[in-house]
N, C-alpha and C positions, 0 to 999 in steps of 0.2 A: 228863719231861713239859714242862719249860720250853721245849724246842725246838719242840714241837708247838704250844704257845700262841703262841710268837713267829711261827710260820708262819701261823697264823690271823690275827693282827693285821696282818701284812705284806700279806696279800691284800686288805685293805680300803683300802690306800693308793692314792690316785688317781695315775695316771701322766701326767695331762694338766696342763700348767701354762699359764696364759694368757700370750700374747705381748703384752708392753707396748711393743714396739719402735716402734709407730706412735702411741702415746698422746701427745696434745698436751703434757701436762705434762712428759714425759721428753724430747720433741723440743726444747721450750723450754729445759730445763736443759742439754741437750747443746750447743745452739747458744751459750748463754751461756758454757759452759766452753770451747768452741772459740775464741770471741772473746777471752776472757781469756788463753788460752795464746798466741794470735797477738799480742796486745798486749804481754804481760809475759814471755812465754817460760816454759819449764819451770824450776822451782826447781833451782838448782845442787846443793843438798844432796841432792836425790833423784837427780839425774843421777850424782853420785859413787857413791851406794849401788848404783845400777843397774849401772854399769860394773864395780864390784867383784864383784857377784854373778854377772855374766855371764862374767867372765874366769877 
């Protein structure tokens, strides 16, 4: 019976998620982040971890 109950609750879940890509708040945050990375560069500690996981 639990499987039937789960299927009923799953059908009520919305499949639509609002797109916040053009929201002014997130655009402002993204621009600040880009400027920070251009000025200071990416942290070396994170670059080392990234290269280790990719290799």
